[in-house]
GULOVO-984164 format. One record per residue (C-alpha): residue number from 1; residue in one letter; x, y, z. Coordinates in nm, 2 decimals. Layout:
k / r / east / north / up
NUM / A / X / Y / Z
...
END
This chain:
k / r / east / north / up
1 / X / -0.71 / 9.40 / -27.46
2 / X / -0.70 / 9.31 / -27.09
3 / X / -0.43 / 9.40 / -26.84
4 / X / -0.33 / 9.22 / -26.52
5 / X / -0.63 / 9.22 / -26.29
6 / X / -0.61 / 9.40 / -25.96
7 / X / -0.80 / 9.22 / -25.68
8 / X / -1.06 / 9.40 / -25.47
9 / X / -1.02 / 9.39 / -25.10
10 / X / -1.25 / 9.09 / -25.06
11 / X / -1.05 / 8.89 / -25.31
12 / X / -1.36 / 8.78 / -25.50
13 / X / -1.39 / 9.06 / -25.76
14 / X / -1.12 / 9.18 / -26.00
15 / X / -1.11 / 9.48 / -26.23
16 / X / -0.99 / 9.45 / -26.59
17 / X / -0.92 / 9.70 / -26.86
18 / X / -1.08 / 9.66 / -27.20
19 / X / -1.05 / 9.84 / -27.53
20 / X / -0.69 / 9.95 / -27.45
21 / X / -0.80 / 10.09 / -27.11
22 / X / -1.10 / 10.28 / -27.23
23 / X / -1.33 / 10.05 / -27.03
24 / X / -1.31 / 9.94 / -26.67
25 / X / -1.48 / 9.61 / -26.59
26 / X / -1.53 / 9.46 / -26.25
27 / X / -1.61 / 9.09 / -26.27
28 / X / -1.58 / 8.77 / -26.06
29 / X / -1.23 / 8.64 / -26.00
30 / X / -1.35 / 8.29 / -26.07
31 / X / -1.64 / 8.15 / -26.27
32 / X / -1.76 / 8.30 / -26.60
33 / X / -1.55 / 8.59 / -26.71
34 / X / -1.60 / 8.81 / -27.02
35 / X / -1.35 / 8.77 / -27.29
36 / X / -1.32 / 8.75 / -27.67
37 / X / -1.69 / 8.68 / -27.75
38 / X / -1.80 / 8.99 / -27.56
39 / X / -1.55 / 9.21 / -27.74
40 / X / -1.65 / 9.07 / -28.08
41 / X / -2.02 / 9.12 / -28.01
42 / X / -1.97 / 9.48 / -27.90
43 / X / -1.77 / 9.54 / -28.22
44 / X / -2.04 / 9.39 / -28.44
45 / X / -2.34 / 9.55 / -28.27
46 / X / -2.34 / 9.84 / -28.52
47 / X / -2.49 / 10.09 / -28.27
48 / X / -2.56 / 10.44 / -28.38
49 / X / -2.59 / 10.76 / -28.16
50 / X / -2.94 / 10.81 / -28.04
51 / X / -3.04 / 10.44 / -28.07
52 / X / -3.19 / 10.23 / -27.79
53 / X / -3.03 / 9.89 / -27.75
54 / X / -3.10 / 9.60 / -27.52
55 / X / -2.88 / 9.31 / -27.43
56 / X / -3.03 / 8.98 / -27.32
57 / X / -2.82 / 8.82 / -27.05
58 / X / -2.58 / 9.11 / -26.99
59 / X / -2.37 / 8.95 / -26.71
60 / X / -2.14 / 9.20 / -26.56
61 / X / -2.19 / 9.44 / -26.85
62 / X / -1.88 / 9.37 / -27.06
63 / X / -2.07 / 9.41 / -27.39
64 / X / -2.27 / 9.71 / -27.28
65 / X / -1.97 / 9.90 / -27.15
66 / X / -1.77 / 9.84 / -27.47
67 / X / -2.07 / 9.95 / -27.68
68 / X / -2.10 / 10.27 / -27.47
69 / X / -1.73 / 10.34 / -27.52
70 / X / -1.74 / 10.27 / -27.89
71 / X / -2.06 / 10.48 / -27.96
72 / X / -2.13 / 10.77 / -27.73
73 / X / -2.49 / 10.87 / -27.73
74 / X / -2.65 / 10.53 / -27.73
75 / X / -2.90 / 10.43 / -27.46
76 / X / -2.84 / 10.09 / -27.32
77 / X / -3.05 / 9.84 / -27.13
78 / X / -2.93 / 9.51 / -26.99
79 / X / -3.13 / 9.22 / -26.87
80 / X / -2.97 / 8.97 / -26.62
81 / X / -3.12 / 8.70 / -26.40
82 / X / -2.83 / 8.66 / -26.16
83 / X / -2.86 / 8.94 / -25.90
84 / X / -2.49 / 8.94 / -25.82
85 / X / -2.40 / 8.99 / -26.19
86 / X / -2.67 / 9.25 / -26.24
87 / X / -2.52 / 9.44 / -25.94
88 / X / -2.18 / 9.43 / -26.09
89 / X / -2.32 / 9.56 / -26.42
90 / X / -2.47 / 9.86 / -26.24
91 / X / -2.13 / 9.92 / -26.07
92 / X / -1.96 / 9.90 / -26.41
93 / X / -2.20 / 10.15 / -26.56
94 / X / -2.11 / 10.39 / -26.29
95 / X / -1.74 / 10.33 / -26.33
96 / X / -1.76 / 10.40 / -26.70
97 / X / -2.02 / 10.68 / -26.70
98 / X / -2.24 / 10.47 / -26.93
99 / X / -2.60 / 10.55 / -27.00
100 / X / -2.71 / 10.19 / -26.91
101 / X / -3.00 / 10.06 / -26.72
102 / X / -2.97 / 9.71 / -26.58
103 / X / -3.29 / 9.51 / -26.51
104 / X / -3.33 / 9.20 / -26.30
105 / X / -3.51 / 8.97 / -26.53
106 / X / -3.51 / 8.62 / -26.69
107 / X / -3.50 / 8.58 / -27.07
108 / X / -3.72 / 8.27 / -27.03
109 / X / -4.00 / 8.49 / -26.90
110 / X / -4.01 / 8.67 / -27.23
111 / X / -3.96 / 9.03 / -27.34
112 / X / -4.32 / 9.13 / -27.27
113 / X / -4.27 / 9.05 / -26.90
114 / X / -4.04 / 9.36 / -26.88
115 / X / -4.32 / 9.60 / -26.98
116 / X / -4.09 / 9.79 / -27.22
117 / X / -4.14 / 9.93 / -27.57
118 / X / -3.94 / 9.76 / -27.85
119 / X / -3.58 / 9.87 / -27.91
120 / X / -3.38 / 9.97 / -28.22
121 / X / -3.13 / 9.68 / -28.16
122 / X / -3.10 / 9.37 / -27.95
123 / X / -2.77 / 9.19 / -27.89
124 / X / -2.69 / 8.87 / -27.71
125 / X / -2.43 / 8.60 / -27.64
126 / X / -2.67 / 8.32 / -27.55
127 / X / -2.54 / 8.02 / -27.35
128 / X / -2.37 / 7.79 / -27.59
129 / X / -2.54 / 7.46 / -27.47
130 / X / -2.89 / 7.36 / -27.38
131 / X / -2.85 / 6.98 / -27.32
132 / X / -2.72 / 6.92 / -26.96
133 / X / -2.67 / 6.56 / -27.06
134 / X / -2.42 / 6.66 / -27.33
135 / X / -2.21 / 6.90 / -27.13
136 / X / -2.12 / 6.96 / -26.77
137 / X / -2.01 / 7.32 / -26.71
138 / X / -1.65 / 7.33 / -26.58
139 / X / -1.76 / 7.51 / -26.26
140 / X / -2.09 / 7.60 / -26.09
141 / X / -2.01 / 7.97 / -26.15
142 / X / -2.01 / 7.92 / -26.53
143 / X / -2.32 / 7.71 / -26.55
144 / X / -2.56 / 8.00 / -26.62
145 / X / -2.34 / 8.14 / -26.89
146 / X / -2.28 / 7.80 / -27.06
147 / X / -2.62 / 7.63 / -27.02
148 / X / -2.95 / 7.76 / -27.16
149 / X / -3.20 / 7.60 / -26.93
150 / X / -3.49 / 7.69 / -27.16
151 / X / -3.31 / 7.63 / -27.48
152 / X / -3.18 / 7.86 / -27.76
153 / X / -3.54 / 7.91 / -27.87
154 / X / -3.62 / 8.10 / -27.56
155 / X / -3.34 / 8.35 / -27.63
156 / X / -3.44 / 8.40 / -28.00
157 / X / -3.80 / 8.45 / -27.90
158 / X / -3.69 / 8.72 / -27.65
159 / X / -3.48 / 8.89 / -27.91
160 / X / -3.75 / 8.89 / -28.18
161 / X / -4.00 / 9.05 / -27.95
162 / X / -3.74 / 9.30 / -27.82
163 / X / -3.69 / 9.49 / -28.14
164 / X / -3.93 / 9.70 / -28.35
165 / X / -4.01 / 9.62 / -28.72
166 / X / -3.69 / 9.69 / -28.91
167 / X / -3.49 / 9.66 / -28.59
168 / X / -3.17 / 9.46 / -28.58
169 / X / -3.06 / 9.16 / -28.38
170 / X / -2.69 / 9.07 / -28.34
171 / X / -2.59 / 8.74 / -28.19
172 / X / -2.26 / 8.56 / -28.14
173 / X / -2.28 / 8.18 / -28.10
174 / X / -2.11 / 7.85 / -28.18
175 / X / -2.06 / 7.80 / -28.56
176 / X / -2.22 / 7.46 / -28.54
177 / X / -2.55 / 7.62 / -28.42
178 / X / -2.57 / 7.85 / -28.72
179 / X / -2.85 / 7.64 / -28.89
180 / X / -3.05 / 7.65 / -28.56
181 / X / -3.00 / 8.03 / -28.52
182 / X / -3.12 / 8.10 / -28.88
183 / X / -3.42 / 7.88 / -28.84
184 / X / -3.53 / 8.02 / -28.51
185 / X / -3.47 / 8.39 / -28.59
186 / X / -3.62 / 8.33 / -28.93
187 / X / -3.97 / 8.30 / -28.77
188 / X / -4.01 / 8.68 / -28.80
189 / X / -3.67 / 8.81 / -28.92
190 / X / -3.46 / 8.79 / -29.23
191 / X / -3.20 / 8.98 / -29.43
192 / X / -2.93 / 8.77 / -29.25
193 / X / -2.57 / 8.86 / -29.25
194 / X / -2.32 / 8.60 / -29.12
195 / X / -1.95 / 8.66 / -29.03
196 / X / -1.75 / 8.34 / -28.95
197 / X / -1.49 / 8.37 / -28.68
198 / X / -1.19 / 8.14 / -28.73
199 / X / -0.92 / 8.06 / -28.46
200 / X / -0.67 / 8.02 / -28.75
201 / X / -0.71 / 8.07 / -29.12
202 / X / -0.66 / 7.70 / -29.19
203 / X / -0.91 / 7.58 / -28.93
204 / X / -1.29 / 7.57 / -28.93
205 / X / -1.48 / 7.86 / -28.78
206 / X / -1.57 / 7.81 / -28.41
207 / X / -1.80 / 8.12 / -28.38
208 / X / -2.04 / 8.31 / -28.60
209 / X / -2.16 / 8.66 / -28.57
210 / X / -2.52 / 8.68 / -28.71
211 / X / -2.73 / 8.99 / -28.78
212 / X / -3.10 / 8.96 / -28.85
213 / X / -3.35 / 9.23 / -28.94
214 / X / -3.70 / 9.19 / -28.81
215 / X / -3.94 / 9.16 / -29.11
216 / X / -3.63 / 9.18 / -29.34
217 / X / -3.65 / 9.00 / -29.67
218 / X / -3.31 / 9.05 / -29.84
219 / X / -3.10 / 8.75 / -29.94
220 / X / -2.85 / 8.61 / -29.68
221 / X / -2.50 / 8.76 / -29.70
222 / X / -2.19 / 8.56 / -29.60
223 / X / -1.93 / 8.81 / -29.51
224 / X / -1.55 / 8.78 / -29.51
225 / X / -1.43 / 8.59 / -29.20
226 / X / -1.24 / 8.73 / -28.90
227 / X / -0.93 / 8.53 / -28.82
228 / X / -0.82 / 8.56 / -28.46
229 / X / -0.46 / 8.41 / -28.47
230 / X / -0.18 / 8.34 / -28.71
231 / X / 0.11 / 8.10 / -28.70
232 / X / 0.38 / 8.36 / -28.66
233 / X / 0.38 / 8.35 / -28.28
234 / X / 0.18 / 8.67 / -28.23
235 / X / -0.11 / 8.65 / -27.99
236 / X / -0.37 / 8.79 / -28.24
237 / X / -0.38 / 8.89 / -28.61
238 / X / -0.35 / 9.26 / -28.68
239 / X / -0.73 / 9.27 / -28.76
240 / X / -0.83 / 9.10 / -28.44
241 / X / -0.60 / 9.31 / -28.24
242 / X / -0.75 / 9.63 / -28.38
243 / X / -1.10 / 9.50 / -28.29
244 / X / -0.99 / 9.42 / -27.93
245 / X / -0.83 / 9.76 / -27.89
246 / X / -1.14 / 9.94 / -28.02
247 / X / -0.97 / 10.07 / -28.32
248 / X / -1.19 / 9.87 / -28.57
249 / X / -1.54 / 9.74 / -28.58
250 / X / -1.70 / 9.44 / -28.74
251 / X / -1.97 / 9.60 / -28.95
252 / X / -2.25 / 9.41 / -29.13
END
């Protein structure tokens, strides 16, 4: 959960507490700010001690910092094209004592441009839109997080190259892009597991968490959904609250 942000002296950066205060996150006061999607992705990543994990488009490091807190002993790498956000991610790694390396790089350039060996896992929260004619981001500061200039295919290509054979890819995205995700990741991955995320139990899913295994061939599994809110007036369901506080995960 988050607490009231405390502004930095320059008034442009705020610090938030995640996972019931276990994680400190410095991020811009305006523009794109990490929230529910980052928390869900970190909870679904399934990291294990000793594994090496890469995040494509890590922003200020919200997912990486939560993964480090959830699973001590993992080695984390983030790739971010915005120099200011990459600098914040490095600050956050220091604040949280996380074993995380943040690289300046563009997903569109491909994984091979980084000169790295494949990882055990790759995670990402790709921009939700890739048609600038269909959506105008609500502010310039959010454009990079909302709009995939090179399309969703560039992100899936990066992720597929980023993991070894048998490595796992975990993505959170819009539910209405599920078919696209499965088709693009299905080029060299399979053994899909899909968890729908519903705002309310009686409403359609707005998000999906998808895991793919490189070279996997097992049948697709549709997992029980996560419901974020109920109609009783509480902010979150008990299950969602436990995930946000770091007391529960979203295993595949």
